[in-house]
C-alpha positions in Angstrom: -7.2 -4.0 26.7 -3.0 -4.4 26.9 -1.0 -1.6 27.7 1.5 -3.3 25.7 2.0 -1.5 22.6 1.2 -2.3 18.9 4.5 -1.5 16.7 3.8 -0.1 13.2 7.2 0.1 11.3 6.6 2.6 8.5 4.2 4.2 10.3 4.8 7.8 9.8 4.3 6.8 6.1 1.3 7.1 3.9 -0.5 4.0 4.5 1.8 3.5 8.3 -0.3 7.0 9.4 -3.7 6.1 8.3 -3.2 2.5 10.3 -2.0 4.2 13.3 -4.4 6.5 13.3 -7.1 4.2 13.1 -5.1 2.1 16.2 -5.0 5.6 19.0 -8.6 6.2 17.7 -9.5 2.4 19.4 -7.6 3.1 22.2 -4.7 1.2 21.7 -0.7 2.4 22.5 1.2 2.2 19.2 5.1 2.4 18.6 6.1 3.8 15.4 9.1 2.8 14.4 10.2 5.0 11.4 13.6 6.7 9.5 11.8 9.7 8.0 13.3 9.2 4.8 10.4 10.2 2.5 8.7 13.0 2.1 5.4 14.0 4.4 6.5 11.8 6.9 7.7 14.2 9.4 4.5 15.6 8.9 2.0 13.0 9.3 4.2 12.2 12.2 3.5 15.4 13.7 -0.2 15.2 13.1 -0.1 11.7 14.8 1.1 13.3 17.9 -1.1 16.0 17.8 -4.0 13.6 17.4 -3.3 11.2 20.1 -0.4 12.6 22.3 0.6 10.2 24.7 -0.6 7.3 22.8 2.2 7.8 20.2 5.8 6.3 20.5 8.3 6.9 18.2 11.1 5.2 17.4 13.6 7.1 15.4 15.5 4.6 13.3 15.7 2.5 10.2 14.4 -0.9 9.7 18.5 -1.9 8.9 19.3 -1.6 12.7 18.8 -4.7 13.8 19.4 -3.6 17.3 16.6 -1.1 17.4 14.4 -3.5 15.7 14.9 -5.9 18.3 14.3 -3.4 21.1 11.1 -1.8 19.4 9.6 -5.5 19.1 10.6 -6.8 22.3 7.9 -6.5 24.5 5.0 -5.4 21.7 1.6 -7.0 21.5 1.5 -7.1 17.5 3.6 -5.7 14.2 2.1 -4.5 11.1 5.6 -4.2 9.2 5.0 -1.3 6.5 8.5 -0.2 6.4 10.2 -0.9 3.0 11.9 0.5 0.3 8.8 1.1 -2.1 9.8 1.9 -5.9 10.4 -0.2 -8.9 13.0 2.9 -9.9 14.8 3.2 -6.3 15.6 -0.4 -6.9 17.3 -0.6 -10.1 19.3 2.5 -8.9 20.3 0.8 -5.9 19.5 -3.1 -5.5 21.7 -3.5 -2.8 19.9 -0.6 -0.4 16.3 -2.5 -1.7 17.6 -6.1 -0.3 19.1 -4.2 2.9 15.6 -3.1 3.6 13.2 -5.2 2.2 15.0 -8.4 2.7 17.2 -7.8 5.6 15.3 -5.3 7.4 12.5 -8.2 7.6 13.9 -10.7 8.3 15.8 -8.9 11.4 12.0 -8.2 12.8 11.1 -12.0 11.9 14.1 -13.1 13.8 13.5 -10.9 16.7 9.9 -12.2 16.9 11.0 -16.0 16.8 13.6 -15.0 19.2 11.2 -13.7 21.8 9.5 -17.4 21.7 5.8 -15.9 22.1 3.0 -16.1 19.5 3.2 -12.2 18.4 1.2 -11.5 15.4 2.9 -10.0 12.4 1.0 -8.5 9.2 3.4 -7.7 6.3 2.4 -5.2 3.7 3.4 -7.1 0.5 2.8 -6.0 -3.2 1.1 -6.9 -6.2 4.4 -7.2 -8.0 5.2 -10.7 -6.5 3.0 -11.9 -9.6 5.7 -10.1 -11.9 4.3 -8.5 -15.6 1.4 -10.8 -16.3 2.9 -10.8 -19.9 1.4 -14.1 -20.4 -2.4 -12.3 -20.6 -3.8 -11.2 -23.8 -6.2 -8.3 -23.6 -8.7 -6.3 -25.9 -8.7 -2.3 -25.4 -12.2 -1.3 -25.1 -13.5 2.3 -23.8 -10.1 3.3 -23.4 -8.6 0.5 -21.1 -7.1 -2.8 -21.4 -10.1 -6.0 -21.3 -8.8 -9.3 -20.0 -9.5 -12.4 -22.8 -9.7 -14.6 -20.0 -13.4 -14.6 -18.7 -12.3 -15.2 -15.3 -9.5 -12.6 -15.2 -12.1 -10.2 -16.6 -15.2 -10.9 -14.0 -13.0 -11.6 -10.9 -9.1 -10.2 -11.2 -6.1 -12.0 -10.3 -6.5 -14.8 -7.7 -3.8 -15.8 -4.7 -3.3 -19.4 -6.9 -1.2 -17.3 -9.7 2.3 -18.2 -9.7 4.7 -16.2 -8.1 7.2 -14.2 -10.9 9.1 -11.7 -9.1 10.7 -9.0 -11.9 13.0 -6.3 -11.0 14.9 -6.3 -7.4 11.9 -4.4 -5.9 9.5 -7.5 -7.2 12.5 -10.1 -5.8 13.1 -7.7 -2.5 9.3 -7.8 -1.8 8.8 -11.2 -2.8 11.5 -13.0 -1.0 10.3 -10.7 2.5 6.5 -12.6 1.4 7.9 -16.0 1.8 10.0 -15.8 4.6 7.1 -13.9 6.6 4.8 -16.8 5.3 7.5 -19.5 5.6 7.9 -18.5 9.6 4.0 -19.4 10.2 4.9 -22.7 8.5 8.5 -23.1 10.6 8.2 -21.6 13.8 4.7 -20.9 14.7 4.8 -17.4 14.3 1.3 -16.6 13.1 1.8 -14.3 10.2 -0.2 -13.2 7.4 0.4 -11.0 3.9 -1.8 -8.5 2.1 -0.7 -8.1 -1.1 -1.4 -4.8 -2.2 -3.4 -3.2 -5.4 -2.6 0.6 -6.1 -3.8 2.2 -2.8 -4.4 6.0 -2.2 -6.2 8.5 -0.2 -5.6 11.0 2.3 -1.8 11.6 3.9 -0.3 10.5 0.4 2.2 12.7 -0.5 2.8 11.0 -3.9 5.8 10.7 -6.0 6.1 9.7 -9.6 7.9 6.5 -8.4 5.3 5.7 -5.9 1.8 6.9 -4.6 1.1 7.9 -8.1 -2.4 8.4 -8.0 -1.8 11.3 -5.4 1.1 12.1 -7.7 -1.9 12.7 -10.8 -3.9 14.8 -8.5 -1.0 17.1 -7.2 0.4 17.8 -10.8 -2.9 18.0 -12.0 -4.3 20.8 -9.3 -1.0 22.6 -9.4 -1.6 22.6 -13.8 1.7 20.8 -14.5 2.2 18.2 -16.8 1.4 14.4 -16.1 4.0 11.7 -17.7 2.3 8.6 -18.5 4.6 5.4 -19.0 3.5 3.1 -21.6 -0.2 3.7 -23.4 -2.2 4.9 -20.2 -5.0 2.0 -21.5 -2.9 0.2 -18.3 -5.1 -0.7 -15.8 -5.0 -0.8 -11.8 -8.0 -2.1 -9.1 -6.9 1.3 -6.5 -8.1 1.1 -2.7 -8.9 3.8 -0.5 -7.1 3.5 2.3 -9.5 3.5 4.9 -10.3 0.4 3.2 -7.0 -1.1 3.8 -6.7 0.1 7.2 -9.5 -2.2 7.8 -8.0 -5.1 6.1 -4.9 -5.0 8.0 -7.1 -4.7 11.6 -8.9 -7.6 10.5 -5.6 -9.1 9.4 -5.1 -9.1 13.0 -8.5 -9.9 14.6 -8.3 -13.0 12.9 -5.2 -14.1 13.0 -5.4 -17.6 14.4 -7.7 -18.5 11.7 -5.8 -16.6 8.7 -2.2 -16.8 10.1 0.2 -18.1 7.1 -2.2 -17.3 4.5 -1.7 -14.5 1.8 -4.5 -12.5 0.3 -4.5 -10.0 -2.6 -5.9 -6.7 -1.6 -7.1 -4.2 -3.8 -10.3 -2.1 -4.8 -11.5 -5.2 -7.1 -12.9 -5.5 -10.5 -15.8 -2.9 -9.1 -12.6 -0.4 -8.8 -10.7 -1.2 -11.7 -10.1 2.0 -14.2 -7.1 2.7 -16.6 -5.1 5.7 -16.3 -6.5 7.5 -19.2 -10.2 7.1 -17.2 -8.4 8.1 -14.6 -7.2 11.3 -15.8 -10.5 12.2 -17.4 -11.9 12.1 -13.8 -9.4 14.2 -12.5 -9.7 16.8 -15.0 -13.3 17.0 -14.5 -12.9 17.3 -10.5 -10.2 20.1 -11.4 -11.9 21.8 -13.8 -9.4 21.9 -16.4 -7.6 19.8 -19.0 -4.6 17.9 -18.0 -1.5 18.0 -20.0 0.2 14.5 -20.8 3.7 13.9 -22.0 4.3 10.1 -23.0 7.6 7.9 -21.7 7.9 4.5 -23.1 6.9 1.2 -20.6 8.9 1.0 -17.5 10.6 -2.5 -16.1 8.1 -4.7 -14.7 5.2 -2.8 -15.2 2.0 -4.4 -15.6 -0.7 -3.8 -18.0 -3.7 -5.0 -16.3 -3.6 -5.7 -12.6 -7.1 -6.4 -10.8 -7.0 -8.0 -7.5 -9.4 -10.9 -7.0 -10.3 -9.9 -3.7 -12.7 -13.0 -3.0 -10.6 -14.6 -0.2 -9.9 -11.5 1.5 -13.3 -10.8 1.7 -14.3 -14.1 3.0 -11.5 -14.7 5.6 -11.3 -11.3 7.0 -15.3 -10.0 6.9 -14.7 -7.3 4.3 -17.4 -5.5 3.3 -17.8 -2.9 -0.1 -15.2 -0.6 -0.6 -14.9 3.2 -1.4 -15.9 3.7 -5.2 -13.1 4.9 -6.9 -14.6 8.0 -7.8 -16.1 9.4 -4.4 -12.8 8.3 -3.3 -10.6 10.3 -5.6 -12.9 13.1 -5.4 -12.0 13.0 -1.8 -8.4 12.9 -2.2 -8.6 15.7 -4.7 -10.3 18.0 -1.5 -7.4 16.8 0.9 -4.8 17.8 -1.1 -6.5 21.2 -2.4 -6.5 21.8 1.3 -3.3 21.0 2.6 -2.0 23.6 -0.6 -4.4 25.9 0.3 -5.9 25.9 -2.8 -9.3 27.3 -3.6 -10.9 25.2 -6.3 -15.0 26.1 -6.3 -15.2 22.8 -8.7 -14.4 20.8 -5.5 -16.6 21.9 -3.1 -19.5 21.9 -5.7 -18.5 18.1 -6.2 -18.5 17.7 -2.2 -22.4 19.1 -1.9 
């Protein structure tokens, strides 16, 4: 195995720290570039260092620092690009920062790799928001969830052939970065792959209302605090355990020669499709008490339904079955309770 490091931008974040942990466990040297601007990142970095010691190299820098980015990528053997501005709400409050981080930072990273003149693989974390609000789809309400009227979407989810339709500054910036990554494979021969993620959840997720909502819901439920639902709560997402997301990233790197220049939808798929109301009902069972819910208007760009058609990713990346959502959410609840030193007997019973 090469001594050259694998670079993970945003490697102290939720998905990034899980990816770094997996890489280090497999014997890779890992270089993390992270600004540590999000809550929980310093704890994640300390956890990684405690587990892997000298296998972890940390560069404390912002993705907007082009010199730092160029230095970090100079000898990397592969790059996983997860550093980003991640919230729709923040992009509406500060679209200039959203642009500089998501478009400018991504371009700086790609340009540094292009200038190296070597075939260094890059796997990019994109989003299902590149498909817009999907307002053309019609639904039937069934069992507290929107069900698509289109049989193909109902059976398989949203595929990669869906037209791109960027909404909100966040959707535009991530969509533009997504396209820059793909075009660098086409125009410059850079081996790149894009994963358009649905809702990823799991251990080390320090969720907030704006991002990481599965963990946010659980944290509020564990602490007995109310949860605000935007819209009507019937909206559906295919939530995906972070362990399955990490496996997809690694497989994209391993198979980069076969998948370069391609984008894949990555989520839990139809088997892990759940509405917000259904998810909260499950969480109430896990924590052993009712959850107080307040209601607010729909937010900009919100999709009433997004379930990823994962067939292309499964075939090209060799992915197996994903963690069932009830099992994964229960695992996250136990981890969050332990992190907060909460003794909830019902969670212990569920683990038996």
